[in-house]
C-alpha positions as CSV (number, residue, x, y, z in Angstrom):
1,X,-0.3,0.1,0.1
2,X,1.4,3.2,-1.0
3,X,1.9,5.8,1.8
4,X,-0.6,8.2,3.1
5,X,0.2,11.6,1.5
6,X,1.3,14.3,3.7
7,X,-1.5,17.2,3.7
8,X,-1.2,20.6,4.8
9,X,-3.2,19.9,7.9
10,X,-0.5,17.6,8.9
11,X,2.2,20.1,8.4
12,X,0.1,23.2,10.3
13,X,-0.2,20.2,13.5
14,X,3.5,19.5,13.1
15,X,4.2,23.5,13.3
16,X,1.5,24.0,16.0
17,X,-0.4,26.5,14.0
18,X,-3.8,27.0,12.0
19,X,-4.2,25.3,8.8
20,X,-5.0,28.6,6.9
21,X,-1.6,30.1,8.8
22,X,0.7,27.3,7.3
23,X,-1.4,28.0,3.6
24,X,-0.2,31.5,3.6
25,X,3.5,30.8,4.7
26,X,3.9,28.0,2.1
27,X,2.3,30.0,-0.4
28,X,4.6,32.8,0.3
29,X,1.9,35.3,1.2
30,X,4.0,38.6,1.8
31,X,1.4,39.9,4.4
32,X,1.1,36.8,6.7
33,X,1.4,39.4,9.6
34,X,3.0,35.9,11.4
35,X,6.5,36.1,13.0
36,X,9.7,34.7,11.5
37,X,9.4,31.7,14.2
38,X,6.3,30.8,12.7
39,X,7.8,30.8,9.5
40,X,10.8,28.9,10.1
41,X,8.6,26.3,11.9
42,X,6.4,25.9,9.0
43,X,9.0,25.4,6.3
44,X,10.9,23.0,8.9
45,X,7.8,20.9,9.2
46,X,7.2,20.7,5.4
47,X,10.8,19.7,4.8
48,X,10.8,17.1,7.6
49,X,7.3,15.6,6.5
50,X,8.0,15.5,2.8
51,X,5.3,18.1,2.2
52,X,4.2,18.2,-1.6
53,X,1.6,21.0,-2.6
54,X,-1.7,19.4,-3.9
55,X,-1.5,21.0,-7.3
56,X,-5.1,19.8,-8.3
57,X,-6.6,21.6,-5.4
58,X,-4.3,24.9,-5.4
59,X,-5.8,24.8,-9.2
60,X,-9.2,25.0,-8.3
61,X,-8.9,27.6,-5.9
62,X,-6.6,29.7,-8.2
63,X,-7.6,28.8,-11.4
64,X,-4.3,27.9,-12.6
65,X,-2.5,24.6,-13.4
66,X,0.9,25.8,-13.0
67,X,1.3,24.3,-16.5
68,X,2.4,25.7,-19.9
69,X,1.9,23.8,-23.3
70,X,5.2,24.3,-25.5
71,X,4.3,22.9,-29.0
72,X,6.9,22.8,-31.6
73,X,7.6,21.7,-35.1
74,X,11.1,19.6,-34.8
75,X,12.7,21.9,-31.9
76,X,12.3,18.9,-29.4
77,X,14.1,16.4,-31.6
78,X,16.7,18.4,-33.3
79,X,19.8,19.9,-31.8
80,X,20.2,23.1,-33.6
81,X,17.2,24.9,-31.7
82,X,16.9,22.7,-28.5
83,X,18.3,25.8,-26.5
84,X,14.8,26.9,-27.0
85,X,13.3,24.2,-24.6
86,X,16.1,24.2,-22.5
87,X,15.8,28.2,-21.8
88,X,12.0,27.5,-21.3
89,X,12.2,24.9,-18.8
90,X,15.0,26.9,-16.7
91,X,12.4,29.6,-16.5
92,X,9.2,27.6,-15.9
93,X,11.1,25.6,-13.0
94,X,12.3,29.0,-11.6
95,X,8.6,30.3,-12.0
96,X,7.3,27.0,-10.4
97,X,5.6,25.6,-13.6
98,X,6.0,22.5,-15.4
99,X,6.1,22.3,-19.3
100,X,4.0,19.8,-21.4
101,X,6.0,19.6,-24.7
102,X,4.5,18.4,-27.6
103,X,6.2,18.0,-31.4
104,X,4.1,17.9,-34.5
105,X,6.5,17.9,-37.3
106,X,5.2,20.7,-38.9
107,X,1.7,18.6,-39.4
108,X,-1.4,20.9,-39.2
109,X,-3.3,18.1,-38.1
110,X,-1.1,17.1,-35.6
111,X,-0.9,21.0,-34.5
112,X,-4.8,20.8,-33.9
113,X,-4.5,17.6,-32.2
114,X,-1.6,19.1,-29.8
115,X,-3.7,22.1,-29.3
116,X,-6.7,20.3,-27.9
117,X,-4.4,18.3,-25.6
118,X,-2.8,21.3,-23.8
119,X,-6.4,23.0,-23.7
120,X,-7.8,19.6,-22.4
121,X,-5.1,19.7,-19.6
122,X,-6.4,23.5,-19.1
123,X,-2.6,24.8,-19.5
124,X,-1.9,28.3,-18.3
125,X,-0.9,29.3,-21.5
126,X,0.9,27.8,-24.9
127,X,4.3,28.7,-26.4
128,X,4.6,27.9,-30.1
129,X,8.2,27.5,-31.5
130,X,9.6,26.4,-34.6
131,X,13.1,25.6,-35.2
132,X,13.8,28.2,-38.1
133,X,12.1,31.8,-37.7
134,X,9.1,32.0,-39.8
135,X,5.5,33.1,-39.7
136,X,3.5,30.1,-38.7
137,X,0.1,29.2,-38.9
138,X,-1.9,28.5,-35.6
139,X,-5.4,26.7,-35.8
140,X,-8.2,28.5,-33.8
141,X,-7.6,28.9,-30.0
142,X,-10.0,30.5,-27.5
143,X,-9.3,34.2,-26.8
144,X,-8.9,33.8,-23.3
145,X,-5.7,31.3,-23.7
146,X,-2.6,33.4,-23.6
147,X,-0.3,32.6,-26.6
148,X,3.5,33.6,-27.4
149,X,5.0,32.8,-30.5
150,X,9.0,31.7,-30.1
151,X,11.1,32.3,-33.1
152,X,7.9,32.9,-35.2
153,X,5.3,35.5,-35.7
154,X,1.4,34.9,-36.4
155,X,-0.7,37.9,-37.1
156,X,-3.6,36.7,-34.6
157,X,-1.2,36.0,-31.8
158,X,1.1,39.2,-31.9
159,X,3.1,38.3,-28.7
160,X,6.6,36.9,-30.0
161,X,10.1,36.8,-29.0
162,X,12.7,36.8,-31.6
163,X,16.1,37.3,-32.2
164,X,17.6,40.9,-33.0
165,X,18.4,39.8,-36.3
166,X,18.7,43.6,-37.7
167,X,21.4,44.3,-35.3
168,X,23.0,40.8,-35.7
169,X,23.2,41.7,-39.6
170,X,25.1,44.7,-38.8
171,X,27.3,43.2,-36.1
172,X,28.4,40.7,-39.0
173,X,29.7,43.4,-41.0
174,X,31.4,45.2,-38.3
175,X,33.8,42.5,-37.6
176,X,35.0,42.5,-41.3
177,X,35.1,46.6,-41.5
178,X,36.8,46.6,-37.9
179,X,39.7,43.7,-39.0
180,X,40.1,46.0,-41.7
181,X,38.3,44.4,-44.8
182,X,36.6,46.7,-47.2
183,X,37.0,45.3,-50.6
184,X,37.1,41.7,-51.7
185,X,34.1,40.7,-49.8
186,X,31.6,38.2,-51.1
187,X,28.0,37.2,-49.6
188,X,27.6,33.8,-49.4
189,X,23.6,32.8,-49.3
190,X,22.0,35.8,-50.9
191,X,22.0,38.0,-54.0
192,X,19.8,41.1,-54.0
193,X,18.7,41.1,-58.0
194,X,18.2,37.1,-58.2
195,X,16.1,37.2,-54.9
196,X,14.3,40.6,-55.6
197,X,10.7,38.9,-55.6
198,X,11.6,36.0,-53.2
199,X,10.4,35.9,-49.7
200,X,12.2,33.8,-47.3
201,X,11.1,34.9,-43.8
202,X,10.6,38.3,-41.6
203,X,13.6,37.2,-39.6
204,X,16.0,36.5,-42.8
205,X,14.9,39.7,-44.3
206,X,15.8,41.6,-41.0
207,X,19.4,40.0,-41.3
208,X,19.9,41.3,-44.7
209,X,18.7,44.3,-44.3
210,X,21.1,44.9,-41.3
211,X,24.1,43.6,-43.6
212,X,23.3,46.0,-46.0
213,X,22.6,49.1,-44.1
214,X,25.8,48.6,-42.3
215,X,27.8,48.2,-45.7
216,X,25.8,51.2,-47.0
217,X,26.5,53.3,-43.7
218,X,30.6,52.2,-44.3
219,X,30.3,52.9,-47.9
220,X,31.3,49.2,-49.0
221,X,29.9,46.9,-51.4
222,X,30.2,43.5,-52.0
223,X,32.4,42.0,-54.9
224,X,30.2,39.2,-55.1
225,X,26.8,38.1,-53.9
226,X,26.0,34.2,-54.5
227,X,22.2,33.2,-54.4
228,X,21.6,29.4,-52.7
229,X,17.9,29.1,-51.7
230,X,18.8,26.0,-49.2
231,X,21.4,27.0,-46.8
232,X,23.2,23.6,-46.5
233,X,26.8,22.5,-46.4
234,X,27.0,21.4,-49.8
235,X,25.5,24.5,-51.4
236,X,28.1,26.6,-49.7
237,X,30.7,24.5,-51.3
238,X,29.2,24.8,-54.7
239,X,28.7,28.7,-54.9
240,X,31.8,29.3,-53.0
241,X,33.7,27.0,-55.4
242,X,32.2,28.4,-58.7
243,X,32.9,32.0,-57.1
244,X,36.7,31.1,-56.6
245,X,37.1,29.7,-60.0
246,X,36.0,33.2,-61.3
247,X,37.5,35.7,-58.9
248,X,41.1,35.6,-57.4
249,X,40.4,39.0,-55.5
250,X,38.1,37.4,-52.5
251,X,39.6,38.1,-49.3
252,X,36.4,37.8,-47.0
253,X,33.4,35.7,-47.0
254,X,30.1,36.6,-45.1
255,X,28.0,33.7,-45.0
256,X,24.3,33.6,-44.2
257,X,24.8,30.6,-42.0
258,X,27.3,28.3,-40.5
259,X,26.3,25.6,-42.5
260,X,26.9,27.5,-45.6
261,X,30.2,28.3,-44.2
262,X,31.1,24.8,-43.4
263,X,31.1,23.9,-47.3
264,X,33.0,27.3,-47.8
265,X,35.7,26.2,-45.9
266,X,36.0,23.2,-47.8
267,X,36.0,24.9,-51.2
268,X,38.5,27.3,-50.0
269,X,40.7,24.4,-48.6
270,X,40.3,22.7,-52.2
271,X,41.7,26.0,-53.7
272,X,44.6,26.2,-51.6
273,X,43.4,29.0,-49.8
274,X,43.8,29.1,-45.7
275,X,41.2,30.7,-43.2
276,X,42.1,33.4,-42.0
277,X,45.2,33.8,-43.7
278,X,44.0,34.4,-47.4
279,X,40.5,34.7,-46.7
280,X,38.3,35.5,-43.3
281,X,34.7,34.2,-42.8
282,X,32.1,35.2,-40.7
283,X,28.5,33.8,-40.3
284,X,25.4,33.5,-38.3
285,X,23.9,31.2,-35.7
286,X,26.8,29.4,-33.7
287,X,25.6,26.2,-34.9
288,X,27.5,23.4,-32.8
289,X,29.5,22.8,-35.9
290,X,31.0,26.4,-35.7
291,X,33.4,25.4,-32.5
292,X,34.4,22.4,-34.4
293,X,35.8,24.1,-37.7
294,X,39.6,24.8,-37.7
295,X,40.1,27.5,-37.2
296,X,36.8,28.2,-34.9
297,X,34.4,30.0,-36.9
298,X,33.4,33.5,-35.9
299,X,29.7,34.1,-36.1
300,X,26.9,36.0,-34.6
301,X,24.7,33.8,-32.6
302,X,21.1,32.8,-32.0
303,X,20.4,33.5,-28.5
304,X,18.2,30.3,-28.2
305,X,18.2,29.9,-24.5
306,X,17.6,33.6,-23.7
307,X,14.7,33.4,-26.3
308,X,13.1,30.4,-24.5
309,X,13.4,32.1,-21.2
310,X,11.8,35.3,-22.3
311,X,8.6,33.3,-23.9
312,X,8.0,31.9,-20.5
313,X,8.5,35.1,-18.6
314,X,6.1,36.9,-21.1
315,X,3.7,34.4,-21.1
316,X,3.3,34.5,-17.1
317,X,3.6,38.2,-16.5
318,X,0.8,39.9,-14.9
319,X,-0.1,41.9,-17.9
320,X,-0.4,40.5,-21.1
321,X,1.9,42.2,-23.2
322,X,1.9,43.1,-26.9
323,X,4.4,43.2,-29.9
324,X,7.6,41.8,-30.3
325,X,10.5,41.4,-28.0
326,X,14.0,41.3,-29.3
327,X,16.6,39.4,-27.8
328,X,20.3,40.4,-28.9
329,X,22.6,38.5,-30.9
330,X,25.8,38.0,-29.1
331,X,29.1,37.7,-31.1
332,X,31.3,35.1,-30.6
333,X,34.6,35.6,-31.8
334,X,37.1,32.8,-32.7
335,X,39.9,32.6,-35.1
336,X,38.3,32.9,-38.7
337,X,38.9,36.9,-39.2
338,X,42.1,38.6,-39.5
339,X,43.3,41.6,-41.4
340,X,43.6,41.4,-45.2
341,X,47.0,40.0,-46.5
342,X,49.1,43.2,-47.8
């Protein structure tokens, strides 16, 4: 037979106080008007007895279940954006909440099922997260349910947490300019003319805007812009290899993400060029592979853990906020940038 659950009345009896007094102390009421000794006796009694609050009973009194729904596409099953969950879990634990994680693989039918599942469990709010920032379609949700979009946007649910891509794009250009690069810089992953009428995402647009604004402010122009729709290593290799076949004046690469930079490293090596002595490389995201490259890749990171923490803090805030919160993108300097030779 399982041991009898320790109740609030048991704690109060051990501490020599009324149940209501013990309840106020354990719930952290700031206005209990009870002595420090009473607080100490209740906390000691709770620890000695192994008391655990009855969450179900508390939810009936407070209309709160201390549970957050976290619905994502593939955040939980891929290493790249798992920091979103780590940050959310950390903030939830500090706030005394638990997180119910459901993954949909981006399937609309599974998204509807996931929403139904968390609403059935009367969560205190829902966080929708995606691995790669984009506008996300969300099925109908009751207006009384708090919703925060994490690394995503949605017109019906305007509260979102996003990386500050505009400033991040500017930071990448500054890294090269501060090292003395003004000419011979190639942009890998985007070409303004080739992609004029194409849309990737709002956040990518902000990254590109930050890059181009900083280049213009400094009176700098790209020597070449290499477009590829998918930012994967083999695409980075292909466009960089083709670029080096045409041009011998490239002294720096600004890659739109670390996976493109990984392929670019390989293409440079095949052409007998070393990083950073012949060509400097700067990128974005701070993917795990950035630290494994040799030399280590200097990159402007995606602040996934800080974003995850912010999403929970916003969801649980006493007042409903609106609009987007932009989280600064940190610059991670390794060894892929140096002053141009000569």
